[in-house]
N, C-alpha and C positions, 0 to 999 in steps of 0.2 A: 244522647238524650239531653234535652235542654234542662237547665236548672231553674229554680224559682227563686230568683234574687229578690231581696227586700220583703220576703214573706216568711220569716223564721217560724211563724206559728202554724204554717201549713205542714202537715205530715201526710205522706203518702205511703200506703202499704200496698205492695204488689204480691199477688199470689199467681204463680205459674201452674196452669192446669190445662192439659191438652184435651180434656173430656167434654168441652163445650158445655160448661155448667150453666145452670139457670141463674143469672146474676140477681133477678128479683127475688127468688126463693131463698137465695143465700145471703141476701141483704148487702150485695156489693153496690156501690154507686155507679160503677161503670165496668165495661170489659173491653177487651181487644180481640178482634177476629178478622179473618180475611173478608173482604167486602161482601162476597157471595154467601157467607155463612152467617150474616147478621139477620135476625128475625125482622120481618117487615113492620112490626109494631114498635120498633126501636128507632131512636134517632141515631144516625151514623154519620161520623165525620172522618174524612181520610187523615191519617197521621203518617203516611208514607207514600212513596210512589207506587205506580203499578209494578207488578212482579211478573217474572217470566220463569218458566221451568227450563231445565236443560236435561237432556238424556245424555249420559256420559259413560264411557268406559275407558279403560287403561289401553295404551298401545299394546302392551303384552297381550291383553284379552283379545285384541283385534288381530293378532298375528295368526290365530287359528279359527277365526270366524269372519264372515263377510259383514261389511257395514250395512246396517239396516237402511233402506231407502224410504220405507213407509211404515206405519205402525204395525201393519199385518206381519212384517218381517220379524217382529219381536218374539214370535212363537218359536223361532229357531234360536233364541238367545236365552241365557241364564240372567234373568232380571231379579234385581234385589228389591224386595218388597217392603213396604212400611205397614205395620199393623196399626190401625186407628184405634186409640183408647176409647173413644166414644161408642163405637159400635162393635168393636172387637174384630171387625172384618179388615180385609186388606184394602189399601187405597187403590182406586182405579187410577190409571194413567190417562189423563185427558188431553186430547189433541184436537187441532183445528187447522184447516187449510182451505183457502178459497171459500169460505163459508160453510164447509163440511166439517161437522163435529164428530168426533170418534172417542168412545170411552173404552179402553183396553184393560182387560184383566190379564195380568202377565204372570208367568211362572218362573220359579228359580229355586235355588238351594237355600238362599238366605232371606231371613225376614227379621226386621228390627222394629222397635217402637219408637225410634228416634233417627233424625237425619244424620247426625255426626257419624254413627257406625256405618251407615249406608255410604257415606263419603269415603271413609277409610277403606271399606270393603271394595268399592269401585276402584280406588287407587291401587289397592293390592292385586287387582286383576281377577276378582271373584265374580264379576258380572257387570250388568248395566245399571246405573242409578238414575233416578228420576228426582232431581233435586233443584232447589231455587238457583237461578243463574248467578246471583251474587255469591252464593256459598261456594260455587265451584270456579269462579272467574280466575283465581290465582292459579289453580291446578291446570286449567286449560292453557293459560298463558305460559306457564312453565313447562307444559307438555306432558305432565303426568296424567292428564285426562284429555280424551278426544270427544268432542261434542258431535252428536249425530241427530238426525231428525229435526234440525233447527227450524227449518221452514213449517214444521208442524206444531211448533210451540209458540203460541201467540200470548201477548201480554194479557194479564187478568187483574182485577181489582185488588190492590194491595191491602195492607192493614188499615183497619178503621177503629176508632174508639166508639163504642156504642153505649147508649143508656136509655132507661125508659123515659117516654115523654109524658107520663102521667104524674110525675113526682116533682115537687118543688126542690130546686137545687140551691145550695149555698153559694155565697160569693167566692168562697175558697174553691169550690168545685169548678166555677166558671174560670178562675185563674188557671187551674190545672189543665182544663180543656184548651184554653187559649195557648198555653205553653206547648201542648202537644200537637196542635194543628199543623198539618202539612202545607207549607207554602209553595206553590208551584212556581 
């Protein structure tokens, strides 16, 4: 995260909320979401690179199960689910290959409401995780996780700062936006 040098009067308060809150109703100046989750009536600016998901499992897990070659093969696997706080439902696993999009609802013994326990469970051999690539890169390099279905996991819009376009913004807000902009 960049700092705001020479602006000691600017104070930034950050609230972490996975529930996709309404920033206008809650009187926030701005929010951060993945690019495809930003409402169309908002101004959205990228504050990070595109992201990619990785489907991973431990070598121990794969000792007793075949490597999935396509998303349909996940039906024969113990997949670790993420419960979305906004809807209370389980997150779909989205895939794409050669222009063909596929949304998979997977089954498994474990469900969490955060990514960190999914990572730990996958490393422990409890099943397959569907996690951000950068979150599992170290474990893949070290060999504690094996990546599968890589050709089905395409990049998608990363994090964006978003804010209403109907509101006057202070110069301090402009400084914060400028500090957060992702420079490609």
